[in-house]
C-alpha positions as a Markdown table, in Angstrom:
| # | Residue | x | y | z |
|---|---|---|---|---|
| 1 | Met | -181.9 | -239.5 | 60.4 |
| 2 | Asn | -178.5 | -240.2 | 58.7 |
| 3 | Gln | -180.1 | -239.9 | 55.3 |
| 4 | Arg | -181.5 | -236.5 | 56.2 |
| 5 | Met | -178.1 | -235.3 | 57.4 |
| 6 | Glu | -176.5 | -236.5 | 54.2 |
| 7 | Leu | -179.1 | -234.6 | 52.1 |
| 8 | Glu | -178.4 | -231.4 | 54.1 |
| 9 | Gln | -174.6 | -231.8 | 53.6 |
| 10 | Gln | -175.1 | -232.3 | 49.9 |
| 11 | Ser | -177.3 | -229.2 | 49.8 |
| 12 | Gln | -174.7 | -227.2 | 51.6 |
| 13 | Tyr | -172.0 | -228.4 | 49.1 |
| 14 | Ala | -174.2 | -227.4 | 46.3 |
| 15 | Asp | -174.7 | -224.0 | 47.8 |
| 16 | Asp | -170.9 | -223.6 | 48.1 |
| 17 | Glu | -170.4 | -224.5 | 44.5 |
| 18 | Ile | -173.1 | -222.1 | 43.5 |
| 19 | Asp | -171.5 | -219.3 | 45.6 |
| 20 | Leu | -168.1 | -220.0 | 44.1 |
| 21 | Arg | -169.5 | -220.0 | 40.6 |
| 22 | Gln | -171.4 | -216.8 | 41.3 |
| 23 | Leu | -168.2 | -215.2 | 42.6 |
| 24 | Phe | -166.4 | -215.8 | 39.3 |
| 25 | Val | -169.5 | -214.6 | 37.4 |
| 26 | Thr | -169.6 | -211.4 | 39.4 |
| 27 | Leu | -165.9 | -210.8 | 38.8 |
| 28 | Trp | -166.2 | -211.5 | 35.1 |
| 29 | Ala | -169.1 | -209.2 | 34.8 |
| 30 | Gly | -167.1 | -206.4 | 36.3 |
| 31 | Lys | -163.9 | -207.1 | 34.5 |
| 32 | Trp | -163.9 | -203.8 | 32.7 |
| 33 | Leu | -164.1 | -202.0 | 36.0 |
| 34 | Val | -161.1 | -203.9 | 37.2 |
| 35 | Ile | -159.2 | -203.1 | 34.0 |
| 36 | Ala | -160.1 | -199.5 | 34.2 |
| 37 | Phe | -159.1 | -199.1 | 37.8 |
| 38 | Thr | -155.9 | -201.0 | 37.3 |
| 39 | Ile | -154.8 | -198.8 | 34.4 |
| 40 | Leu | -155.8 | -195.7 | 36.2 |
| 41 | Phe | -153.9 | -196.5 | 39.3 |
| 42 | Ala | -150.9 | -197.7 | 37.2 |
| 43 | Ala | -150.8 | -194.4 | 35.4 |
| 44 | Gly | -151.0 | -192.6 | 38.7 |
| 45 | Gly | -148.3 | -194.7 | 40.2 |
| 46 | Val | -146.0 | -194.0 | 37.2 |
| 47 | Ala | -146.7 | -190.3 | 37.4 |
| 48 | Phe | -146.0 | -190.2 | 41.2 |
| 49 | Ala | -142.8 | -192.3 | 40.8 |
| 50 | Leu | -141.5 | -190.0 | 38.1 |
| 51 | Met | -142.3 | -186.9 | 40.2 |
| 52 | Lys | -140.3 | -188.1 | 43.2 |
| 53 | Pro | -136.7 | -186.8 | 43.1 |
| 54 | Asp | -133.7 | -189.1 | 43.3 |
| 55 | Ile | -132.3 | -189.5 | 46.8 |
| 56 | Tyr | -128.7 | -190.6 | 47.3 |
| 57 | Gln | -127.1 | -192.3 | 50.4 |
| 58 | Ala | -123.5 | -192.1 | 51.5 |
| 59 | Ser | -122.2 | -194.2 | 54.4 |
| 60 | Val | -119.1 | -194.1 | 56.5 |
| 61 | Leu | -117.9 | -197.1 | 58.5 |
| 62 | Val | -116.2 | -196.3 | 61.8 |
| 63 | Ala | -114.7 | -198.3 | 64.7 |
| 64 | Pro | -114.0 | -197.3 | 68.3 |
| 65 | Ala | -110.6 | -195.5 | 68.2 |
| 66 | Asn | -109.7 | -195.9 | 71.9 |
| 67 | Asp | -107.4 | -198.7 | 73.1 |
| 68 | Glu | -109.7 | -200.3 | 75.6 |
| 69 | Gly | -106.9 | -202.4 | 77.1 |
| 70 | Ser | -104.7 | -199.5 | 77.9 |
| 71 | Val | -107.5 | -197.6 | 79.4 |
| 72 | Lys | -108.4 | -200.5 | 81.7 |
| 73 | Gly | -104.7 | -200.8 | 82.7 |
| 74 | Leu | -104.5 | -197.1 | 83.5 |
| 75 | Ser | -107.7 | -197.3 | 85.5 |
| 76 | Gly | -106.4 | -200.3 | 87.5 |
| 77 | Gln | -103.1 | -198.6 | 88.3 |
| 78 | Leu | -104.4 | -195.2 | 89.3 |
| 79 | Gly | -107.9 | -196.1 | 90.4 |
| 80 | Gly | -107.0 | -196.3 | 94.1 |
| 81 | Leu | -105.1 | -193.1 | 94.0 |
| 82 | Ala | -107.9 | -191.2 | 92.2 |
| 83 | Ser | -110.4 | -192.4 | 94.8 |
| 84 | Leu | -108.3 | -190.8 | 97.5 |
| 85 | Ala | -108.4 | -187.5 | 95.7 |
| 86 | Gly | -112.1 | -187.8 | 95.0 |
| 87 | Ile | -111.7 | -188.3 | 91.2 |
| 88 | Asn | -113.4 | -190.9 | 89.0 |
| 89 | Leu | -111.2 | -191.9 | 86.1 |
| 90 | Gly | -114.2 | -193.2 | 84.1 |
| 91 | Gly | -115.3 | -196.6 | 82.8 |
| 92 | Gly | -113.1 | -197.0 | 79.7 |
| 93 | Gly | -113.2 | -196.7 | 76.0 |
| 94 | Ser | -116.3 | -198.7 | 75.4 |
| 95 | Asn | -118.4 | -196.4 | 77.6 |
| 96 | Gln | -117.0 | -193.4 | 75.8 |
| 97 | Thr | -118.0 | -194.9 | 72.4 |
| 98 | Val | -121.6 | -195.3 | 73.7 |
| 99 | Ile | -121.7 | -191.8 | 74.9 |
| 100 | Ala | -120.3 | -190.5 | 71.6 |
| 101 | Lys | -123.0 | -192.4 | 69.7 |
| 102 | Glu | -125.7 | -190.8 | 71.7 |
| 103 | Val | -124.2 | -187.4 | 71.5 |
| 104 | Leu | -124.0 | -187.8 | 67.7 |
| 105 | Gln | -127.8 | -188.1 | 67.6 |
| 106 | Ser | -128.5 | -185.5 | 70.3 |
| 107 | Arg | -130.4 | -182.3 | 69.6 |
| 108 | Ala | -127.7 | -180.0 | 71.0 |
| 109 | Phe | -124.9 | -181.5 | 68.9 |
| 110 | Leu | -127.0 | -181.6 | 65.7 |
| 111 | Thr | -128.2 | -178.1 | 66.1 |
| 112 | Asp | -124.6 | -176.9 | 66.5 |
| 113 | Phe | -123.6 | -179.1 | 63.5 |
| 114 | Ile | -126.3 | -177.7 | 61.2 |
| 115 | Arg | -125.7 | -174.1 | 62.2 |
| 116 | Arg | -121.9 | -174.4 | 62.0 |
| 117 | His | -121.9 | -175.8 | 58.5 |
| 118 | Glu | -124.9 | -173.7 | 57.3 |
| 119 | Leu | -127.1 | -176.6 | 56.3 |
| 120 | Ala | -130.4 | -174.8 | 56.9 |
| 121 | Val | -130.9 | -173.9 | 53.2 |
| 122 | Pro | -130.0 | -177.3 | 51.8 |
| 123 | Leu | -132.3 | -179.0 | 54.4 |
| 124 | Lys | -135.4 | -176.8 | 54.0 |
| 125 | Ala | -135.1 | -174.7 | 50.9 |
| 126 | Thr | -134.0 | -177.0 | 48.1 |
| 127 | Ser | -136.1 | -179.0 | 45.6 |
| 128 | Gly | -133.4 | -181.0 | 43.8 |
| 129 | Trp | -129.8 | -181.2 | 42.6 |
| 130 | Asn | -128.5 | -180.2 | 39.2 |
| 131 | Lys | -126.1 | -182.9 | 38.2 |
| 132 | Glu | -124.6 | -180.9 | 35.2 |
| 133 | Lys | -123.9 | -177.7 | 37.2 |
| 134 | Gln | -123.3 | -179.5 | 40.4 |
| 135 | Gln | -125.5 | -177.1 | 42.4 |
| 136 | Trp | -128.7 | -177.0 | 44.4 |
| 137 | Gln | -132.1 | -176.3 | 42.8 |
| 138 | Tyr | -133.9 | -174.0 | 45.2 |
| 139 | Asn | -137.6 | -173.7 | 46.2 |
| 140 | Arg | -138.1 | -170.1 | 45.3 |
| 141 | Glu | -141.5 | -170.0 | 47.1 |
| 142 | Val | -139.7 | -170.1 | 50.4 |
| 143 | Tyr | -136.1 | -168.9 | 49.7 |
| 144 | Asn | -134.5 | -166.4 | 47.4 |
| 145 | Pro | -130.9 | -167.6 | 46.5 |
| 146 | Glu | -129.9 | -164.3 | 45.0 |
| 147 | Thr | -130.5 | -162.2 | 48.1 |
| 148 | Lys | -130.0 | -165.2 | 50.4 |
| 149 | Glu | -133.2 | -164.4 | 52.3 |
| 150 | Trp | -136.1 | -166.5 | 53.5 |
| 151 | Leu | -139.4 | -165.3 | 52.1 |
| 152 | Lys | -142.7 | -164.8 | 54.1 |
| 153 | Asp | -146.1 | -166.3 | 53.8 |
| 154 | Asp | -149.4 | -164.5 | 53.3 |
| 155 | Lys | -149.6 | -163.8 | 57.0 |
| 156 | Gly | -146.2 | -162.2 | 57.1 |
| 157 | Asp | -144.5 | -165.1 | 58.9 |
| 158 | Ser | -141.0 | -166.0 | 57.7 |
| 159 | Phe | -140.3 | -169.5 | 56.2 |
| 160 | Ala | -137.0 | -169.5 | 58.0 |
| 161 | Pro | -136.9 | -172.8 | 60.0 |
| 162 | Thr | -136.2 | -173.0 | 63.7 |
| 163 | Asp | -133.6 | -175.2 | 65.3 |
| 164 | Trp | -136.4 | -177.7 | 66.1 |
| 165 | Asp | -137.4 | -177.9 | 62.5 |
| 166 | Leu | -133.9 | -178.4 | 61.3 |
| 167 | Val | -133.0 | -181.2 | 63.7 |
| 168 | Lys | -136.3 | -182.9 | 63.0 |
| 169 | Ala | -135.7 | -182.8 | 59.3 |
| 170 | Phe | -132.1 | -183.9 | 59.6 |
| 171 | Lys | -132.8 | -186.9 | 61.9 |
| 172 | Gly | -136.0 | -187.9 | 60.2 |
| 173 | Asn | -135.0 | -187.6 | 56.5 |
| 174 | His | -131.2 | -187.7 | 56.3 |
| 175 | Leu | -129.4 | -189.3 | 59.3 |
| 176 | Ser | -129.3 | -193.0 | 60.3 |
| 177 | Val | -126.9 | -194.7 | 62.6 |
| 178 | Ser | -126.6 | -198.5 | 62.9 |
| 179 | Glu | -124.3 | -200.7 | 65.0 |
| 180 | Ser | -122.9 | -204.1 | 64.2 |
| 181 | Lys | -123.5 | -206.4 | 67.3 |
| 182 | Asp | -120.7 | -208.7 | 66.2 |
| 183 | Thr | -117.9 | -206.2 | 65.5 |
| 184 | Gly | -119.1 | -203.1 | 67.4 |
| 185 | Met | -118.5 | -200.9 | 64.4 |
| 186 | Leu | -120.9 | -198.1 | 63.5 |
| 187 | Thr | -122.3 | -197.2 | 60.1 |
| 188 | Ile | -123.3 | -193.6 | 59.8 |
| 189 | Ser | -125.5 | -193.0 | 56.7 |
| 190 | Ile | -126.6 | -189.7 | 55.2 |
| 191 | Lys | -129.4 | -189.4 | 52.6 |
| 192 | Ser | -129.6 | -186.3 | 50.4 |
| 193 | Leu | -130.9 | -185.0 | 47.1 |
| 194 | Ser | -127.2 | -184.4 | 46.3 |
| 195 | Pro | -124.6 | -187.2 | 46.2 |
| 196 | Val | -121.9 | -184.7 | 47.0 |
| 197 | Ala | -123.7 | -183.4 | 50.0 |
| 198 | Ala | -124.4 | -186.9 | 51.3 |
| 199 | Arg | -120.7 | -187.7 | 51.2 |
| 200 | Asp | -119.6 | -184.4 | 52.7 |
| 201 | Trp | -122.1 | -184.4 | 55.5 |
| 202 | Ala | -121.2 | -188.0 | 56.5 |
| 203 | Gly | -117.5 | -187.1 | 56.7 |
| 204 | Leu | -118.2 | -183.8 | 58.6 |
| 205 | Leu | -120.3 | -185.7 | 61.2 |
| 206 | Val | -117.4 | -188.1 | 62.0 |
| 207 | Ala | -114.9 | -185.2 | 62.2 |
| 208 | Asp | -117.2 | -183.1 | 64.4 |
| 209 | Ile | -118.1 | -185.8 | 66.8 |
| 210 | Asn | -114.4 | -186.6 | 67.3 |
| 211 | Glu | -113.6 | -183.0 | 67.8 |
| 212 | His | -116.5 | -182.5 | 70.2 |
| 213 | Met | -115.6 | -185.5 | 72.4 |
| 214 | Arg | -111.9 | -184.5 | 72.4 |
| 215 | Lys | -112.7 | -181.0 | 73.6 |
| 216 | Glu | -115.0 | -182.5 | 76.3 |
| 217 | Asp | -112.3 | -184.8 | 77.6 |
| 218 | Val | -109.5 | -182.2 | 77.4 |
| 219 | Gly | -111.7 | -179.7 | 79.3 |
| 220 | Thr | -112.4 | -182.3 | 81.9 |
| 221 | Ser | -108.8 | -183.3 | 82.3 |
| 222 | Glu | -107.6 | -179.7 | 82.5 |
| 223 | Ala | -110.2 | -179.0 | 85.2 |
| 224 | Arg | -109.0 | -182.0 | 87.1 |
| 225 | Ile | -105.4 | -180.8 | 86.8 |
| 226 | Ala | -106.4 | -177.4 | 88.2 |
| 227 | Tyr | -108.2 | -179.1 | 91.1 |
| 228 | Leu | -105.2 | -181.4 | 91.8 |
| 229 | Glu | -102.8 | -178.5 | 91.7 |
| 230 | Gly | -104.9 | -176.7 | 94.2 |
| 231 | Lys | -105.0 | -179.7 | 96.5 |
| 232 | Leu | -101.2 | -180.1 | 96.1 |
| 233 | Lys | -100.7 | -176.6 | 97.4 |
| 234 | Glu | -102.9 | -177.3 | 100.4 |
| 235 | Thr | -101.1 | -180.4 | 101.7 |
| 236 | Ser | -97.6 | -180.7 | 103.2 |
| 237 | Ile | -97.7 | -184.5 | 103.5 |
| 238 | Ala | -95.1 | -186.1 | 101.3 |
| 239 | Gly | -97.2 | -189.2 | 100.6 |
| 240 | Met | -100.3 | -187.2 | 99.5 |
| 241 | Gln | -98.1 | -185.0 | 97.4 |
| 242 | Gln | -96.8 | -188.0 | 95.6 |
| 243 | Val | -100.4 | -189.2 | 94.9 |
| 244 | Phe | -101.3 | -185.8 | 93.5 |
| 245 | Tyr | -98.2 | -185.7 | 91.3 |
| 246 | Gln | -99.1 | -189.1 | 89.8 |
| 247 | Leu | -102.7 | -188.1 | 89.1 |
| 248 | Ile | -101.6 | -184.8 | 87.5 |
| 249 | Glu | -99.2 | -186.8 | 85.3 |
| 250 | Ser | -102.0 | -189.1 | 84.3 |
| 251 | Glu | -104.3 | -186.2 | 83.4 |
| 252 | Thr | -101.6 | -184.4 | 81.5 |
| 253 | Arg | -101.0 | -187.6 | 79.5 |
| 254 | Thr | -104.7 | -187.7 | 78.7 |
| 255 | Val | -104.6 | -184.1 | 77.4 |
| 256 | Met | -101.5 | -184.8 | 75.3 |
| 257 | Leu | -102.8 | -188.0 | 73.8 |
| 258 | Ala | -106.2 | -186.3 | 73.0 |
| 259 | Asn | -104.5 | -183.4 | 71.2 |
| 260 | Ala | -102.3 | -185.8 | 69.3 |
| 261 | Gln | -105.0 | -188.1 | 68.0 |
| 262 | Pro | -107.2 | -186.7 | 65.2 |
| 263 | Glu | -109.6 | -189.5 | 65.2 |
| 264 | Tyr | -110.3 | -189.4 | 68.9 |
| 265 | Val | -113.4 | -191.6 | 69.4 |
| 266 | Phe | -114.2 | -193.0 | 66.0 |
| 267 | Lys | -111.6 | -194.3 | 63.6 |
| 268 | Thr | -112.7 | -194.3 | 59.9 |
| 269 | Val | -112.5 | -197.7 | 58.4 |
| 270 | Asp | -114.3 | -197.0 | 55.2 |
| 271 | Pro | -114.8 | -193.3 | 54.3 |
| 272 | Ala | -117.9 | -192.0 | 52.6 |
| 273 | Val | -117.9 | -191.6 | 48.8 |
| 274 | Ala | -120.3 | -189.8 | 46.5 |
| 275 | Pro | -122.8 | -192.4 | 45.4 |
| 276 | Gln | -123.3 | -192.9 | 41.7 |
| 277 | Glu | -126.6 | -194.7 | 42.0 |
| 278 | Lys | -129.7 | -193.5 | 43.8 |
| 279 | Ser | -131.1 | -195.3 | 46.9 |
| 280 | Glu | -134.6 | -194.0 | 46.6 |
| 281 | Pro | -137.3 | -193.9 | 45.3 |
| 282 | Lys | -138.0 | -197.5 | 44.3 |
| 283 | Arg | -140.1 | -196.6 | 41.3 |
| 284 | Ala | -140.8 | -200.1 | 40.1 |
| 285 | Leu | -142.2 | -201.0 | 43.6 |
| 286 | Ile | -144.3 | -197.9 | 43.6 |
| 287 | Val | -145.9 | -198.8 | 40.3 |
| 288 | Val | -146.4 | -202.4 | 41.4 |
| 289 | Phe | -148.1 | -201.3 | 44.6 |
| 290 | Ala | -150.3 | -198.9 | 42.7 |
| 291 | Val | -151.4 | -201.6 | 40.4 |
| 292 | Met | -152.2 | -204.0 | 43.3 |
| 293 | Leu | -154.1 | -201.2 | 45.1 |
| 294 | Gly | -156.1 | -200.4 | 42.0 |
| 295 | Gly | -157.0 | -204.1 | 41.5 |
| 296 | Met | -158.0 | -204.7 | 45.1 |
| 297 | Leu | -160.1 | -201.5 | 45.2 |
| 298 | Ser | -161.9 | -202.4 | 42.0 |
| 299 | Val | -162.7 | -205.9 | 43.3 |
| 300 | Phe | -164.0 | -204.5 | 46.5 |
| 301 | Ile | -166.3 | -202.1 | 44.7 |
| 302 | Ile | -167.6 | -204.9 | 42.5 |
| 303 | Phe | -168.5 | -207.0 | 45.5 |
| 304 | Val | -170.2 | -204.0 | 47.2 |
| 305 | Ile | -172.3 | -203.3 | 44.2 |
| 306 | Ala | -173.2 | -207.0 | 43.8 |
| 307 | Phe | -174.1 | -207.2 | 47.5 |
| 308 | Leu | -176.3 | -204.1 | 47.2 |
| 309 | Arg | -178.1 | -205.5 | 44.2 |
| 310 | Ser | -178.6 | -208.8 | 45.8 |
| 311 | Gly | -180.2 | -207.1 | 48.9 |
| 312 | Lys | -182.4 | -205.0 | 46.7 |
| 313 | Glu | -183.6 | -208.0 | 44.7 |
| 314 | Gln | -184.5 | -209.8 | 48.0 |
| 315 | Val | -186.4 | -206.8 | 49.2 |
| 316 | Asn | -188.4 | -206.7 | 45.9 |
| 317 | Glu | -189.1 | -210.5 | 46.1 |
| 318 | Ala | -190.4 | -210.1 | 49.6 |
| 319 | Ala | -192.6 | -207.2 | 48.6 |
| 320 | Asn | -194.1 | -209.2 | 45.7 |
| 321 | Leu | -194.9 | -212.0 | 48.0 |
């Protein structure tokens, strides 16, 4: 019994060796197919990599500009008074930073940002950037730069993008926001065909989000002041009048500080500069991937052909028997 098992194991090992040898024989027989596919895919990868335009990325590093300690102190001193008047002083600078980060990536803010700075054409009607002339290269199939008009397709529909298209393109292809968990700083990055545009858009984003948040807070404080002044006129109790005066003073201080602070929410630590080196595409990686894809596809085809031939030979042998 043991001898029989040993013979079966030896036979199995022999089959494995034969299969391994047959594997290399099959690959060697199809070596020209592997070479042809590899060269073909390599040439295609090089052509594709050269066709891709250069993309540049500019980044600006910002930190929370609010003094969280003073905000907490102010909330502690006036929190009780504000609750008597039905006013919530807020949760502090850190909460405002989180809100500003989300507003920065919101559809409403980005729509207003794109329209205000007239970015529709650079986002959807350009094909490249002329480094010598420092100007956009336009896609004349969708936009006429001379007349500054969007063209129409065969059906008569205009190529002019909607707000949805513009925000989708901006968030998907250009904007990225990352936060450092250790320092709490934000890195706002912009990708563009133009290094100048990448730098300018990054700087404008920081300036606009600061202005947006300042207007929001100033508007809220002014509304609170108007509310408190109305309540002040309605009461004749000296103690409550004193409470209202202190709250009005606090909200007035908020308005004054907001108007006096250019970098209201985000303070620029490292401003964006026009990049001199492209960030994309990685042309070498594209070519390497194309070569690998061509090699793997050719090997797969060789094995499929060998499998089909083997099955056909087995069918013929069975038919002869």
